N, C-alpha and C positions, 0 to 999 in steps of 0.2 A: 066414426070411432075406428072402423076398419082402414080409412084412409090414414089415420095417424099410426097405427100399426104397422101399414105398409111402410110409411115413410121411416119409422122405427128399426124396422128391419133392415133397411138397406145399408145401415153405416153403424153397425154395432162394433164391429172391429177397430176402426178408425176411433170411435169414441174410447174405446178401451185404452187405445194407444194414446191418446191425447191426456187420458186420466193419469196413465202410468207416468209419463212424462213429468206431469205436474207433482207427482208424488215420491220421485226417485230422491233419497236422501243423499245429500252431498257427502256426508260422513257418517262413519258407523264405528264405534269402539271395539272393543275385544267382543267377540261372539263365538257362535259354532264354528265359523269358518277357520278360527286360529287352532280349535282343538283338531279339526281336520288335518291342519298343516303339521302340528306335532305328529299325528299318526303317521301321516306320509313321510316325514324325516326319519322318524323311529323305523320304519318298515324300510326305507331306503338304505339307512345305515346298517341294518341287520342283514338286508341282501347283500351287500358289499363285504360284511363279516364273513359271511357264507362262502363268497366267491374268493376271496383273498387269503384266509389262514392257512391254507395247504402249502403256500409258498415257504411258511416255517414247519407245519406241522410234519410234513414228509421227511424233514431232516430227523425228526425223532423217531421216525417209523422205520427207517433204513437203518442196515447194519452198519456198525462203527467203521468196519475195516474199508467199507465203501465210500466214507465220507471225507477222504484226503482228496479233494478235488481243487483245482486249479483256479485262479481268479478267471481265467479266459474261459473255462468251462461254466463257471457262475455266470459270466457276461452271456453266455449262448443261452443259459437257461432264462435269464431276465429276457431277452429277445424273444423266446418262444412263448412267454408267458404275456408280454405286452403287445406282440405285434398281431395277436389273435382278438383284440378287442379295442375298439375305438376309445372306449372312456374306462379302460382298465385302472388308470391313474396311478396311484402311489405303489403297484406292486412289486416295484424294485427295491423297495425299502426291505422286504423280507430277505434280500440277499445280505445285507448286513445282521440282521437278527439270525440269518442262517449261520454266518460266519462264528458269532457269539455261541451259538448252540453247538456247533462243531467242537469248537474250542473246550467248551464245558464238559461235553460229553467225552472227549477223548481224555481230559484229566481225571474224569471219573470212571474210567473204563476198569480200573483193576478192583475197584470197590463193589461193581455189580449192582449199581444201585436200583436200577429199574428191573422191575419183575414182569413186566407186559412184554409181549411178542414185539420182536423187530425182524426187518425181512432184507434178505441179499438183494437189493435192487442197485443196479449200476445206474449210471448218468442217464444213459439212452432211456432207461425204464422210466426213471423219475422224470424226465423231460415229457414222455408220452402221457404218464399221470397228470403232470401238471397241464398239459396242453389239452386233455380230453375235456375239461369244462368248455374252452372256447370253441373247440369244435362242434359241440353241441350248440353252443350260444349263435356260431355263424349259420349252423343248418336251419336252426329254429326260428330264425329271426323275422323271416317274411311270415311264415303262417302264425306264430305268436302275434305279431303286430296286427295281423288281419283279426285274430281273435279277440285282442283286446279292444280294438275298434268295434266290433260287432257286439261284444257282451258288455263294454264298459271296462274304464281302468280299475274299478274296484274287484271285479270278480278275477280277474287275469291276475292281478297283483296278489290277492289272497290264496288263490291256488298255487302260484308259484312257491310263495313262502311255505305253504304246508308241504308243496313235494320237496322242496330242499330240506325242510325239517325232518320229514320222515326217512329221506335217503341218507341225511347225515347222521341220524340216530342208529339205523343199521349197518352203516359202513364198517365199523370196527369188528362186527360179527362176520359180514361178507368177506372181509378181506383174509379172515382165517379159512375160509371155504375156496375162495377163487383167486386169492393172491392179488397181484397188481392189475390183472384184468377186471376184478369185480371192483376194485377202486375206479379204473378207468370208466366202467359202465355206470357207476354212482356219479361221478362227476360229469360224464356225459349227460346224464338224465338231469342234473342240476343245472347243466348249461342251457339245454333246450327249455327248461321251464324259467329261467331268467331271461331269456332272450327277449320277452316282451316287457322287460321292466322299463325301459325308456319310453315307449309308446303308452303305456299304462298311466306313468306318472305324468306326461304330456297332456295325456285326455283328461286326468282328475284335475291337472293345474288349469287347463282350460274351461273347467265347468265351476271351478270353485274360487278363482283369483278375481277380484275386481279390477278393472282396466287400470284404475290409478295405483294398484298395488301389485301390478305384475311383475314388474322387475325385481323388486326385494323379495317376493316371497318366493319366486323361481329361484333366485339365487340362495335364500336359506335352505330350501330343500334339496338342491344339489350338492349343497356343503356335506350331506350324507354320503355322498360317494367316497371322498376324502377321508371323513372320520371313520366310516365303516372299514375302508382298507388300513387305515393305521392301527385302529383298534382289533381289527383281525390279526394283524402279525403281533401285536404285544399280547393278547388274549393267548394265541397259539404258543407263542415262547413261554408264557407264564404256566400254563397248564402243562406243556410239554416236559418241563423242567421240574414240575411238582410230582409229590409221591404218587399222585393218581394218574400220571402218565398220558401220552398222547390221546388214547381212546376217548378221555374227558372231554378234549377239545371238540370232537365231532358230536358228542352228546350235549354238550352246552350250547353249540351253535345251534344244534337240532331242537333244542327245547325253545331258544330264543326265536327260531323261525316260526315255530308252531305257535308259540305266544303271540307273536305279531300278527298272524294269521287270523287267530281268534280276535285281537283287538280290531284288525281291520273289519273281520266280519260282523261283529255285535256293533261297534261305534262308527266305523267308516261309511260314507256313501259316496255314490257314483257322481252326484251332483246336488247342490241345494233342494231340488224338487223331489229327491229320493229320501231327505232328511226329515224325520219325524217331528222333531221338536224346535226347527229354526223358525225364527219369527219372520212373519211377511216384510218387515222393514229390513231385516239384514238380507233377506232374499233379494228384495229389491235393489238394495246397494250392490249386491255381487251383479246382478244381471245389467243393471244401470238402463240404458235406453234401448238395449238391444231387442229387437222385435222377435227374434228367432226362437225365442223360448216360447211364444205362441203358437208357433206353426208346428203341426204333427209332420214328422218325416219317418219313412222307413230306415232301415240299418243299411241299405246299400252303399258303398264307398263310391263316389265320382273319379273312378281312376283315371279316365279320360282326361277329366277337367285338371287334376293334378297334375299329370304329366305334360300338359300343354300349356301349363300357367308359367309365365317368365319369371314372376316374383319367387315362387316355388323354387325353380331352378336356381336363383340366386342363392337362396338358402343351401341347395343341395351343393353346389360348387365350393360355398365356403364351409361346409359341414367336412366335404372330403378333405380340401386343402388343410383347414386347421387340425382335423383328426390325424392326419400324415404327419404333419409337423409336430405335432404335439407327442406322438409316440416315437418319432424320431428323436426326438430331443431327450427323452427318457431313457432309450435304449442306446443310443449313439455317443451322447456327450460323456457318460462314465466311461465307454471304450475309448473314446478319444484322449479321455483325461489318462487313463492307465497305459495306454501305448505311446503317445507323444509326449506328456509330461512326467510319466515315470511314477504316477500314483494311482490310488485306488479310493475312490471317494466312498466306496460302498462299505469300505472298513469302518467309516465312523458313522454311528448310529445318528449322531447329531447333524453331521453335514448332510446324511443323506433325508433327515426328516425336516430340515429348513424348508425346501420349497413347498411343501405341504402344509406347514405352519403358516407361510406367507399366503397360501392360497385361500385357507380359510377366512382371512380377514379381508382381502381383496375381492372374493366373491361376494361377500356381504356388502362392502364398500361400493362395488358395480352397481347392484341392485337398489341400495337406498339413493345413491346419487342419480341414477336414471330415473327414479320415480320422483325424486324431487325436482329434477330439471322439467320433465314434462308436465308434472302436476301444478306447478307454477307457472307453467307457459314461457318458461325461459327458453325452452327448445320443443320442437315437434317431436312427436314420437318417432317418425322416420329419422330425422337428424340424430335423436337419441341413439337408435339403434345402430344407424351409420358410424357413429363415433365409437361407442362400445366394442363392435366389432373391429373398427379399425385400429383403436388403442391396443386391442388383445394382439391382431395380427401383426401388425408393424412392430409392436414390442417385442413379440417373439422372433420376427425375422432378424431384429438388431440384436438380439441376444445370440443368436445363431451366428450372426456375423462377427460379434466380438468374441464369441468362445475360440475362434481360429486365430485371432489376433493377438490375444493377452498370453503370457507364458506362465501365469501363477495359477496353481490349482484352485487358491482361495478366490482369484477373480472370475475363473471359469465355474464356480460354484456360484457366486453371485450372480452371473449371467444366468445360471440355472433357476435360481430362486427369483429372478426379474421375470423370467419366461413363464415359469408357473403362475405368478401373480398376475401377469398379464393376460395368461391363457383363459383366465375365469371371466373375462369381458365377454367371451362368446356366450355366456348364459343370459346376458342382457342384449346380445347381439342376434347372430341368425337363429339360436334356440328359441327365444321366446317370441322372435319374429313370425317363426311358424304358427305359433298361436294365435298372433295378430292376424295373419292371413287366413286361417281356416280353423277357428277354435272347435267346431264340430267334428273336423276329420284330422286332428293334428296327430292322433295316433298313427294312422295310416300314413300321413305326411312323414313323421320321423321314421318310420318303418323302411320307406323307399331309401331316404337319405342315409340312415345308418348302414342299410345293406351295402349301398354303393361305397361308402367310406370304408366298411371292412373289407370289400374287395380290393380297393386300391391299397389298402395297408398290407395284405397279404403279398402284394408285389412289389413292396418296399425293399424287403431282403435281397431280392433279385438285382434291383437298381443298385443297392450299395455294395454288394459284391462284386458287381462288374465294374465299379468305379475305384472303390478302394482295395485294389490288388495287394497293396502291401501296407499294412495296417500300422506301419512306423513311417509312411511317407505323408509329410505334412501338405504337400500341395493336393494330392488326391483327396484327402480331407477336406480340404478347402473347396475343392470343386464339387464335391457331394454337398457340403453345407451349403453352399452357394444356391445350388440347383434348388434345393429344398426352401431356402429362403425366399428365393424368385419365385416359385409356385405359390407360396403363401401369400406374397404380394399380390399377384395375379388373381388368386381366389378372392382375396379381400376386394379388389378393384372390380371384379365383377359383382360381387355383393352390393357395393357401393352404388354402382351405375344401374343395375336391374332390380334391385329391391323396391318393395313398397310396404306401408304400414298398413294399407286399408283392407279391411275383409274382402276377401273375394265373392263376387256374385253367386258363385256356385256352392258357396258355404250354406246359403239360406234356402236355394229352391232346386238345387241341382236333382236333389233325391226325394222331392216332395211328391206323395203318391200319386195324387190325380192332378188335371189340368185346372181343375176349380181352386185347388188350394194354391198353386202355382200364381194363377191370376190375382186371387186375392192377395197373396205377399206382395206381388208388384203394384197393386193398387196402394197396399200400404206404406210402400216404400216412396211412393211418389208423393203420397199425401205428407208424409213425415218431413220430405225435403221442402 
């Protein structure tokens, strides 16, 4: 009897693993994970509403006499907004909305329609107010990313939304006390709290998305960045022009943030293991044959393994190049159209919105197509990641080149639409590849990459100002566009050559607490193979 017991105790983990492999369902329909995805999408959208609405709201807050600004000044404001965040995305749409608000406000000046307080803030003050969020965003990125990795994506995300909500609600009262400095302080705090947004959402996706749905659901949730930005501008414009005035924008956005924080707290879960009502069958479908769910590990992040991993650095290089090119396209192509072609695309709300309408469709399309090709064994996961990333980066590089060749504003706007549509391919390229490589530490991985990308984005204005000395010199613009396009292609080439789709070994055992657990895990991996 004792001999049988002894024999049984030698192989319990292997027996469990073999049993799990036999019972993993190949398909599972709608379930708890879809509810979680809706929650994540909603929270992502509201976070970007809070991030972007001030681009329009600040126009209604400022004195009418200070609002007669030139197109060149508006472009400078756009650069201040966009070059401070790698994925600030559609924020330059707010400039076209700003023009409309300026015109409407000036026309109604004699009627004294608004009864709420406005302030004498010149453009330099407005730029500081607009940039305060991204100053906090940059400063808080590393500590927030570490916090999201240690505490889980849910906790960091829900507190981010809560802080944004409370800060937004009190802003209209604080501005009466402290003026523009109080607004800067509030936006700075919101920026710090939102700096962990991407690490948090990456961490949640890595826990909740099954391998065969990774591309599609990642793309779905990241459409919240575009939706939130566009909604933020529209909401800000509507409420600012309403009889309730600009303070209502802060209050509505604050209430939305707090509601989403409550929803995340009550209904959200950091992983399937933390959800109370998920079925075992759906849990097994999400985990698949990953044995890491059976291993207990502490919260220590394997920083050395991350920064010495060649495939991880492949995602970082592409992260930096794609982020810089994306921001360059958004901030400099409108300037190019204005100075070289003599038009201002920002004056047209439709033209400025077209790239983001296109991006919504292409983002979802990339995700669905990527999963279809990999799930049906048409392409390997590695090949699918390479193609998605290459399509994105080559497409945006060609669009950059064509923008300096064509002489029609409509054709340049078409290039802008194509570039934004292609850019969404990074969601199923380097971004989802970080989850492929290290699902347990994807928050920490994203933090490092995003920090480096933001640093390089800060250097872009210096490069541009030293090349484009005369803004009406076509040759200088072409040189600048050519350098950025070449950098994009190099970044993608590095990704294609160095990338891997295999989960890195340190993801499973680098931080297991004891040697016994590590040896057990290694033995299990050998048995599985």
